[in-house]
C-alpha positions as CSV (number, residue, x, y, z in Angstrom):
1,M,14.9,18.2,5.2
2,L,12.8,20.5,7.1
3,Q,14.6,23.5,8.3
4,S,12.3,24.9,10.3
5,L,8.5,25.4,10.8
6,V,6.8,28.8,11.9
7,I,3.1,28.5,13.0
8,K,0.9,31.4,14.0
9,N,-2.6,31.6,15.0
10,Y,-3.7,28.0,14.1
11,A,-6.1,26.3,16.6
12,I,-4.6,26.6,20.2
13,I,-1.1,27.8,18.7
14,E,-0.5,31.2,18.9
15,Q,2.7,31.3,17.7
16,L,5.3,28.6,17.4
17,Q,9.0,28.7,15.6
18,L,10.7,25.0,15.2
19,D,14.0,24.9,14.2
20,F,15.0,21.1,13.2
21,N,18.3,19.0,12.5
22,N,19.1,16.9,10.2
23,D,19.2,13.7,12.5
24,F,16.4,12.1,14.7
25,T,14.2,14.2,16.2
26,V,11.6,13.3,18.9
27,I,8.3,15.0,19.9
28,T,6.8,14.0,22.8
29,G,3.9,14.9,25.2
30,E,0.8,14.0,27.3
31,T,-2.3,13.0,25.3
32,G,-4.3,15.9,23.8
33,A,-1.0,18.3,24.3
34,G,-1.7,19.6,20.6
35,K,0.5,16.7,18.9
36,S,-2.4,16.5,16.3
37,I,-2.5,20.1,16.0
38,L,1.0,20.2,14.9
39,L,0.8,17.8,12.1
40,G,-2.4,19.5,11.0
41,A,-0.5,23.1,10.5
42,L,2.0,21.0,9.1
43,S,-0.4,19.5,6.6
44,L,-1.6,23.2,5.4
45,I,1.8,23.4,3.2
46,L,1.7,20.0,2.2
47,G,-1.7,21.2,0.3
48,Q,-4.7,19.9,2.8
49,R,-7.6,22.5,2.8
50,A,-8.5,24.6,5.6
51,D,-11.2,27.2,6.5
52,T,-11.6,29.7,9.3
53,S,-12.3,26.5,11.8
54,V,-8.4,26.7,12.3
55,L,-8.3,30.1,13.6
56,N,-7.2,30.8,16.7
57,D,-7.9,34.6,17.2
58,K,-10.8,35.0,14.4
59,E,-9.8,38.8,13.7
60,K,-6.2,37.6,12.4
61,K,-4.9,35.5,9.7
62,C,-3.7,32.2,10.3
63,V,0.2,31.6,9.2
64,V,2.1,28.6,8.3
65,E,5.5,28.7,6.9
66,G,7.9,25.6,6.1
67,T,11.5,26.1,5.0
68,F,13.2,23.3,3.4
69,D,16.6,22.4,2.0
70,V,16.8,19.3,-0.6
71,S,18.7,18.5,-3.5
72,E,18.5,20.7,-6.5
73,K,18.4,17.3,-8.7
74,L,15.0,16.6,-7.1
75,V,13.3,19.5,-6.9
76,A,14.8,21.2,-10.5
77,P,12.4,19.5,-12.9
78,F,9.1,20.6,-10.5
79,F,10.3,24.3,-10.7
80,K,11.2,24.3,-14.2
81,N,7.5,22.8,-15.1
82,N,5.5,25.0,-13.0
83,D,7.9,28.4,-14.5
84,L,9.1,28.9,-10.6
85,D,12.2,30.3,-9.8
86,L,14.5,27.9,-8.2
87,E,16.0,29.4,-4.5
88,F,17.5,27.6,-1.9
89,P,15.9,27.3,0.9
90,I,12.7,26.7,-0.2
91,I,10.2,28.4,1.4
92,V,6.5,27.0,1.2
93,R,3.7,29.2,2.8
94,R,0.1,29.2,3.8
95,E,-2.1,32.0,4.6
96,I,-5.6,31.6,5.9
97,S,-7.3,35.0,6.2
98,A,-10.5,36.0,8.9
99,N,-12.9,35.6,5.9
100,G,-11.9,32.3,4.9
101,K,-9.4,33.0,1.8
102,S,-6.8,30.7,1.5
103,R,-3.5,31.6,-0.6
104,A,-0.3,29.5,-0.8
105,F,3.2,30.5,-1.6
106,I,6.5,28.9,-3.2
107,N,8.9,31.2,-2.5
108,D,6.9,34.2,-2.1
109,T,5.4,33.4,-5.2
110,P,1.5,32.5,-5.2
111,V,0.5,29.1,-6.6
112,N,-2.7,27.0,-6.2
113,L,-3.1,24.4,-3.6
114,N,-2.6,21.3,-6.3
115,T,1.2,22.9,-7.3
116,I,2.0,22.4,-3.4
117,K,0.6,19.1,-3.3
118,D,2.7,18.0,-5.9
119,L,5.8,19.8,-4.7
120,S,5.3,18.1,-1.0
121,L,5.7,14.7,-2.7
122,T,9.2,15.3,-3.0
123,L,9.8,17.4,0.3
124,I,8.4,15.1,3.3
125,D,6.4,11.7,4.0
126,I,4.0,12.3,6.8
127,H,2.9,8.8,8.1
128,S,-0.1,9.2,10.2
129,Q,-1.7,6.8,12.9
130,H,-4.3,5.6,10.4
131,E,-2.2,5.1,7.4
132,T,-0.7,1.9,8.6
133,L,-4.2,0.7,7.4
134,E,-2.9,1.2,4.0
135,L,-0.5,-1.6,4.1
136,N,-4.2,-3.4,3.5
137,S,-4.5,-0.9,0.0
138,S,-3.3,-3.0,-3.1
139,D,-2.5,0.5,-4.2
140,F,0.1,1.1,-1.7
141,Q,1.4,-2.1,-1.8
142,I,2.2,-1.7,-5.2
143,E,3.8,1.8,-4.5
144,V,6.1,0.1,-2.4
145,I,7.1,-2.4,-4.9
146,D,7.5,0.4,-7.6
147,A,10.0,2.1,-5.0
148,F,11.9,-0.9,-4.3
149,A,12.1,-2.1,-8.2
150,N,12.7,1.7,-9.2
151,T,10.1,1.5,-11.9
152,D,9.5,5.4,-12.0
153,E,10.5,5.9,-15.6
154,L,8.6,3.0,-17.1
155,L,5.5,3.4,-15.2
156,K,5.5,7.0,-16.1
157,E,5.4,5.8,-19.7
158,Y,2.7,3.1,-19.0
159,K,0.7,6.1,-17.4
160,Q,1.1,8.2,-20.4
161,H,-0.2,5.5,-22.6
162,F,-2.7,4.2,-20.3
163,S,-4.3,7.8,-20.6
164,E,-4.1,8.0,-24.4
165,Y,-5.8,4.4,-24.2
166,Q,-8.8,5.3,-22.0
167,K,-9.2,8.7,-24.1
168,L,-9.6,6.9,-27.5
169,Q,-12.0,4.5,-25.8
170,Q,-14.4,7.3,-24.5
171,N,-14.1,8.8,-28.0
172,Y,-15.0,5.8,-29.1
173,Q,-17.8,4.7,-27.1
174,Q,-18.8,8.6,-27.6
175,L,-18.9,8.2,-31.2
176,L,-20.7,4.5,-31.3
177,R,-23.3,6.5,-29.0
178,S,-23.9,9.2,-31.2
179,E,-24.0,7.0,-34.1
180,N,-26.6,4.8,-33.0
181,E,-28.8,7.8,-31.8
182,A,-28.2,9.6,-35.4
183,K,-29.3,6.4,-37.1
184,S,-32.6,6.4,-35.5
185,D,-33.0,9.6,-36.7
186,L,-31.7,8.8,-40.1
187,D,-35.3,8.8,-42.3
188,Y,-36.5,12.1,-40.4
189,L,-33.5,13.8,-41.4
190,S,-33.3,12.3,-44.7
191,F,-37.0,14.0,-45.6
192,Q,-36.1,17.1,-43.8
193,L,-33.4,17.8,-45.9
194,E,-35.2,16.7,-49.0
195,E,-37.6,19.1,-48.2
196,L,-35.4,21.6,-48.0
197,K,-33.6,20.8,-51.3
198,T,-36.6,20.8,-53.3
199,L,-37.3,24.4,-52.7
200,K,-33.7,25.4,-53.9
201,L,-33.6,28.2,-52.0
202,Q,-31.6,31.3,-53.1
203,S,-29.9,33.9,-50.6
204,G,-32.2,36.6,-49.6
205,E,-35.1,35.1,-51.2
206,Q,-38.1,35.8,-48.9
207,V,-37.1,39.4,-48.9
208,N,-36.8,39.5,-52.5
209,I,-40.4,37.7,-52.9
210,E,-41.8,39.5,-50.4
211,S,-40.7,42.9,-52.3
212,Q,-42.1,41.8,-55.6
213,L,-45.3,40.9,-53.8
214,E,-45.9,44.5,-52.1
215,I,-45.3,46.2,-55.7
216,I,-47.8,43.7,-57.5
217,N,-50.6,44.1,-54.8
218,N,-50.2,47.9,-55.0
219,A,-49.6,48.2,-58.7
220,E,-52.7,50.2,-59.8
221,Q,-51.9,52.7,-57.2
222,I,-47.9,53.0,-58.2
223,H,-48.7,53.0,-62.0
224,T,-50.6,56.1,-60.9
225,T,-48.0,57.8,-59.2
226,L,-45.3,57.2,-61.4
227,Q,-47.4,58.2,-64.3
228,L,-47.9,61.5,-63.0
229,S,-44.7,62.1,-62.1
230,A,-43.3,61.4,-65.5
231,N,-45.8,63.8,-66.9
232,L,-44.9,66.8,-64.4
233,L,-40.9,65.9,-64.9
234,L,-40.7,65.9,-68.7
235,N,-43.8,64.9,-70.5
236,S,-46.1,68.1,-70.4
237,D,-45.3,71.6,-71.8
238,D,-45.6,72.9,-68.7
239,S,-43.3,70.3,-67.2
240,I,-40.5,71.0,-64.4
241,I,-37.6,69.9,-67.0
242,S,-39.0,72.3,-69.5
243,R,-39.4,75.6,-66.9
244,M,-35.9,74.1,-65.6
245,N,-34.3,74.2,-69.1
246,T,-35.9,78.1,-69.3
247,I,-34.3,79.2,-66.0
248,T,-30.7,77.7,-67.0
249,Q,-30.8,79.2,-70.4
250,G,-31.5,82.9,-69.0
251,F,-28.7,82.2,-66.2
252,S,-26.0,81.1,-69.3
253,K,-26.7,84.9,-70.9
254,I,-25.6,86.5,-67.8
255,S,-23.0,84.1,-66.0
256,H,-20.4,85.9,-67.4
257,C,-21.7,89.0,-65.6
258,S,-20.9,87.5,-61.9
259,E,-19.3,84.5,-60.7
260,N,-21.8,84.3,-58.2
261,Y,-24.3,83.8,-61.6
262,S,-21.7,81.6,-63.1
263,Q,-21.9,79.4,-59.6
264,I,-25.9,79.4,-59.9
265,L,-25.8,78.0,-63.3
266,E,-23.5,75.2,-62.7
267,R,-26.1,74.3,-59.9
268,L,-28.9,74.8,-62.3
269,N,-27.1,72.5,-64.8
270,S,-26.5,69.7,-62.5
271,I,-30.2,69.9,-61.2
272,L,-31.2,69.4,-64.6
273,I,-29.0,66.4,-65.3
274,E,-30.0,64.8,-62.0
275,L,-34.1,66.0,-62.6
276,K,-33.8,63.8,-66.4
277,D,-31.9,60.8,-65.2
278,L,-35.0,60.6,-62.2
279,S,-37.5,60.9,-65.2
280,G,-35.5,58.4,-67.3
281,E,-35.7,56.0,-63.7
282,I,-39.8,56.6,-63.4
283,D,-40.0,55.7,-66.9
284,A,-38.4,52.3,-66.2
285,E,-39.9,51.7,-63.1
286,N,-43.5,52.3,-64.7
287,D,-42.8,50.0,-67.4
288,N,-41.6,47.3,-65.0
289,V,-44.7,47.5,-63.1
290,D,-46.7,44.0,-63.7
291,I,-50.0,42.8,-62.8
292,D,-49.5,39.3,-64.2
293,A,-52.1,37.1,-62.3
294,S,-49.9,33.9,-63.0
295,K,-46.8,35.2,-61.5
296,L,-48.7,36.5,-58.4
297,D,-49.7,33.2,-58.0
298,Y,-46.4,31.6,-58.2
299,L,-44.7,34.2,-56.0
300,N,-47.8,33.7,-53.5
301,S,-47.2,29.8,-53.5
302,R,-43.5,30.3,-53.1
303,L,-43.8,32.6,-50.1
304,N,-46.0,30.2,-48.5
305,S,-43.8,27.6,-48.9
306,I,-41.1,29.1,-47.4
307,Y,-43.4,30.5,-44.4
308,A,-44.6,27.1,-43.7
309,L,-41.0,25.5,-43.6
310,T,-39.7,28.7,-41.1
311,Q,-42.7,28.1,-39.2
312,K,-41.9,23.9,-39.0
313,H,-38.5,24.8,-38.0
314,R,-38.8,27.5,-35.9
315,V,-36.4,29.9,-37.7
316,A,-36.7,33.6,-38.8
317,D,-36.4,33.4,-42.5
318,S,-35.2,31.4,-45.9
319,D,-31.8,32.6,-45.0
320,E,-32.0,30.7,-41.9
321,L,-33.6,27.6,-43.7
322,M,-30.3,27.6,-46.0
323,E,-28.2,27.7,-42.7
324,L,-30.5,24.8,-41.7
325,E,-30.0,22.8,-44.6
326,S,-26.3,23.0,-44.9
327,K,-26.5,21.8,-40.9
328,L,-28.7,18.6,-42.2
329,E,-26.4,18.0,-45.0
330,N,-23.2,17.6,-42.4
331,Q,-25.1,15.8,-40.1
332,L,-26.0,13.0,-42.7
333,N,-22.6,13.2,-44.2
334,D,-21.1,12.4,-40.4
335,I,-23.2,9.4,-40.0
336,N,-22.4,8.1,-43.3
337,S,-19.0,8.5,-42.5
338,A,-19.1,7.4,-38.8
339,E,-18.4,3.8,-39.6
340,E,-15.3,4.8,-41.2
341,K,-14.2,6.9,-38.2
342,L,-15.1,3.9,-35.8
343,E,-13.4,1.5,-37.5
344,Q,-10.0,4.1,-37.4
345,L,-10.5,4.8,-33.6
346,K,-10.7,0.9,-33.5
347,Q,-7.5,0.6,-34.8
348,A,-6.1,3.2,-33.1
349,I,-7.2,1.7,-29.9
350,E,-5.8,-1.7,-31.0
351,N,-2.4,-0.1,-31.8
352,N,-2.1,1.8,-28.5
353,K,-3.2,-1.7,-26.2
354,K,-0.3,-3.6,-28.2
355,T,2.1,-0.9,-27.0
356,L,0.6,-0.6,-23.5
357,L,0.7,-4.6,-23.0
358,N,4.4,-4.2,-24.0
359,I,5.0,-1.5,-21.8
360,A,2.8,-3.1,-18.9
361,E,4.7,-7.0,-19.3
362,K,8.2,-4.8,-19.1
363,L,7.0,-3.5,-15.8
364,S,5.3,-6.1,-14.6
365,A,8.8,-8.2,-15.0
366,K,10.7,-5.6,-12.9
367,R,8.5,-6.1,-10.3
368,T,8.1,-9.5,-10.0
369,T,12.2,-9.9,-10.5
370,S,12.0,-7.6,-6.9
371,F,9.6,-9.8,-5.0
372,K,12.6,-12.3,-3.6
373,A,14.5,-9.3,-2.3
374,L,12.1,-7.3,-1.0
375,E,10.3,-10.5,0.9
376,K,13.9,-11.5,2.3
377,N,14.4,-7.8,3.6
378,I,11.1,-7.7,5.0
379,I,11.3,-10.8,6.7
380,S,15.2,-9.8,7.9
381,N,13.8,-6.4,9.3
382,L,10.8,-8.0,11.0
383,K,13.1,-10.5,13.1
384,E,15.0,-7.8,14.2
385,L,11.8,-6.2,15.5
386,G,11.1,-9.5,17.5
387,M,9.4,-11.4,15.0
388,E,11.3,-14.3,14.8
389,D,8.6,-16.6,13.1
390,A,7.0,-14.0,10.7
391,S,6.9,-15.3,7.0
392,F,5.9,-12.5,4.2
393,K,5.3,-13.2,0.9
394,I,4.0,-11.3,-2.4
395,E,1.3,-13.0,-4.1
396,H,1.0,-11.9,-7.7
397,Q,-1.3,-12.3,-10.4
398,V,-2.1,-10.8,-14.0
399,N,-5.1,-8.9,-15.0
400,K,-6.5,-9.1,-18.3
401,E,-7.7,-5.6,-18.1
402,F,-5.3,-2.5,-17.8
403,A,-5.6,-0.5,-14.6
404,I,-3.6,2.8,-13.9
405,T,-0.9,0.7,-12.3
406,G,-0.3,-2.0,-14.7
407,I,-1.9,-5.4,-15.0
408,D,-0.6,-6.7,-11.9
409,Q,-2.8,-7.6,-8.8
410,I,-0.6,-7.6,-5.5
411,E,-1.3,-9.0,-2.2
412,F,1.1,-8.8,0.7
413,M,0.2,-12.5,2.8
414,F,1.7,-12.5,6.1
415,S,2.0,-14.8,9.2
416,A,3.6,-13.8,12.7
417,N,4.0,-17.3,14.0
418,K,5.4,-20.5,13.0
419,G,3.1,-23.2,11.2
420,M,0.4,-20.6,10.6
421,T,-0.9,-20.2,6.9
422,L,-0.3,-16.8,5.2
423,K,-3.0,-14.9,4.9
424,P,-3.8,-11.4,3.5
425,L,-2.4,-8.4,6.3
426,H,-6.2,-7.4,7.2
427,K,-6.8,-11.1,8.3
428,T,-3.9,-11.9,10.4
429,A,-2.2,-8.7,11.3
430,S,-2.3,-6.9,14.7
431,G,-2.1,-3.5,15.3
432,G,1.1,-4.0,16.8
433,E,2.3,-6.3,13.8
434,L,1.3,-3.8,11.4
435,S,3.1,-0.8,13.1
436,R,6.4,-2.9,12.8
437,L,5.7,-4.2,9.5
438,M,5.0,-0.4,8.3
439,L,8.3,0.7,9.8
440,T,10.1,-2.1,8.2
441,I,8.7,-0.9,4.6
442,K,9.2,3.1,5.3
443,A,12.7,1.8,6.4
444,I,13.1,0.0,2.9
445,L,11.6,3.3,1.2
446,A,13.6,5.4,2.4
447,E,16.9,3.6,1.2
448,N,15.0,3.7,-2.6
449,S,12.7,6.7,-2.7
450,S,13.8,10.3,-3.0
451,I,12.0,11.5,0.0
452,Q,14.5,13.3,2.3
453,T,12.0,13.5,5.5
454,I,9.9,11.4,7.0
455,V,7.6,12.4,10.0
456,F,6.2,9.6,11.7
457,D,3.0,9.9,14.0
458,E,2.9,7.2,17.0
459,I,4.3,4.5,14.4
460,D,4.9,2.6,17.4
461,T,1.6,2.3,18.8
462,G,1.0,-1.2,20.0
463,V,4.2,-2.0,20.9
464,S,6.6,-1.9,24.4
465,G,9.4,-3.0,26.1
466,D,12.7,-4.5,24.0
467,I,10.6,-3.9,20.7
468,A,10.1,-0.5,21.0
469,Y,13.9,-0.2,21.5
470,K,14.3,-2.1,18.5
471,M,12.0,0.0,16.5
472,A,13.6,3.4,18.0
473,A,17.1,1.8,16.7
474,I,15.6,1.0,13.0
475,M,14.6,4.9,13.2
476,E,17.7,6.3,14.5
477,L,19.5,4.1,11.3
478,M,17.0,5.8,9.1
479,S,18.3,9.2,10.5
480,K,21.9,8.5,9.4
481,K,20.4,9.0,5.7
482,I,17.1,10.7,5.9
483,Q,15.5,13.5,8.3
484,I,13.3,11.4,10.5
485,I,10.7,13.0,13.0
486,A,8.9,11.0,15.2
487,I,5.8,11.9,17.7
488,T,6.2,9.2,20.5
489,H,4.7,8.0,23.7
490,L,7.3,5.7,24.4
491,P,10.7,6.5,26.0
492,Q,12.8,3.9,24.3
493,V,12.0,5.9,21.1
494,A,12.1,9.3,22.7
495,A,15.8,8.5,24.3
496,K,17.0,7.7,20.7
497,G,16.3,10.9,19.3
498,N,19.3,13.5,18.8
499,T,16.9,16.5,19.3
500,H,14.0,16.1,22.0
501,F,10.9,18.2,21.5
502,K,8.4,18.3,24.6
503,I,5.0,19.9,23.5
504,Y,2.4,20.9,26.3
505,K,-0.3,22.8,27.1
506,E,-0.1,26.4,28.9
507,N,-2.6,28.8,30.5
508,H,-2.6,32.0,29.4
509,Q,-5.6,34.5,31.0
510,N,-8.5,33.1,29.7
511,K,-7.3,30.7,27.5
512,T,-5.2,27.5,26.8
513,L,-2.2,27.9,24.4
514,T,0.1,24.9,23.0
515,K,3.6,25.5,23.3
516,M,6.9,23.5,22.4
517,K,10.3,23.4,23.6
518,V,13.8,21.8,23.2
519,L,14.4,19.6,26.6
520,M,18.4,19.3,27.7
521,D,20.2,17.4,30.1
522,D,17.9,17.3,33.4
523,D,14.6,18.2,31.5
524,R,15.2,15.7,29.0
525,I,15.8,12.6,32.0
526,D,12.6,14.5,33.9
527,E,10.4,14.0,30.6
528,I,11.6,10.4,29.6
529,A,11.2,9.3,33.6
530,K,7.6,10.3,33.7
531,M,7.1,8.5,30.4
532,L,8.4,5.6,32.3
533,S,6.5,5.9,35.8
534,G,3.8,8.6,35.0
535,K,3.4,12.0,36.6
536,E,4.9,11.0,39.6
537,L,8.9,11.1,39.2
538,T,10.8,8.4,41.3
539,G,14.7,7.7,41.5
540,A,14.1,4.5,39.8
541,A,12.5,6.0,36.7
542,K,15.3,9.0,36.5
543,E,17.8,6.2,36.6
544,N,16.3,4.2,34.2
545,A,15.8,7.2,32.2
546,R,19.5,8.1,32.6
547,H,20.4,4.8,31.4
548,L,18.2,4.8,28.1
549,L,19.8,8.0,27.2
550,A,23.3,6.7,28.0
551,V,22.6,3.8,25.6
552,K,21.4,6.0,23.0
């Protein structure tokens, strides 16, 4: 149940704190007093979006906080699934800052809007005036049947398999489109791959060829430099190595005289070894300098082929060409294996479809079994509400295609008068008849759902007199099991409430604010009398109000 509601800086509400009892609460007030504003504030803690337009004072934040006391069994799975600490009472809070930033909290833990939306499904049901039109919705009608037939577990299982079924179908269609697109490019891809394979590229080949060509193109200068270097190092009488030998021999004779000389000798020997190694490498490099014209032609041809393909495919070098080759090979393999994958997916779809159909048929059977009892229940309640000749029937067809709710197509058929043909609700029911039918359905749902609080926003629209009294009696009866909060303009309903709030406007300096107060004794009599006769209080109206309250 909703224990309390605190509203700060919302629309024309500066600050309100409302405490509710676990029974039948009524809220009355003149048109425009702020009843819709109150519901708007309540909707914030149920996950509805908001912006800075809701701020009364643009310099302050808006805060709406609801305190709920509900069965642990109902909410424990939600708190576990969302990794939230379960503490009682449950406090849900929304904050809208002056800069438009919205924040949501459950027991002071920050959460997103979807999370509090999910939680609200177990906390409270708000029946707004326009919701009566939902009676015409096939989805809503199925929800009613599911609640009455208690199909929760079966429907949950069905939706899981339906989601898998949809995903498999999407994957199949995506793969089929990809395959068709790929097949149109098959020849071109094969040609590209064969062109690359013909080259038989090696890793780092382009860099290697470019290096070889650089040497061949500068062979004469390289040969001259290497020959001169070899001569200076070793091949002449006055070579560097010859001189180093002389120096080394000299220091070998005096090295025993000083540690410094000994160290210099070690360094000279190291240099001499390095110079001899260099001389050998230079000789080897000189021998490798090749000015073979045929080799030059081959390397140039090879490099031109690589350049042509890098330009064609817009890549940097031969290594990226090899990467492209691998990619093309994988693409062709995917195309060639697509048929197999499509067949596997097709089989998976068929297997899932069989399972899905089995669950859907069980779901449909459970729904169908409940039709007679639900029809009887609704007709009985409608008679209590003055519709003695009302007829109600659930028309059912089985669809060939799967939907999120199953394979059932539901249509509520209704007739208010004897001898009239049953027709869909939107073709036959008036506003007052729809209100009574919706209340009847809500009463049935209250018996079969986990919701512990229902808020009725003028569900009594379009009725009056004895019918209004009977609708009030139904709401009073519902309040014996769940918390009922009713916003009403009808005195018959207002008189049935255990707790009576009045919502009104009050001028403060240069602004108008919405206020609420609990009515007791004479104040309540006066309020109901005004609802009966208008602003002018008459003795008859007050006496009638006392009578209504006494009957309660």
